C-alpha positions, 0 to 999 in steps of 0.5 A: 571112492575117495579112499581108493584115490587116497590109496593110489596117492599113497602108493606112488609116494612110497615108490618115490621115497624108496628109490630116493636112497637107491638113486643116491647109492647108484650115484655113489657107486657110479662116482666110485666106479669112475 
């Protein structure tokens, strides 16, 4: 059970880390479009 909780905590971390650069790219694109 502890392993399952660990996996669930690791998944959201990757999801938060991945969109980090995506959000920055979107902000740069928005600034460039404006």
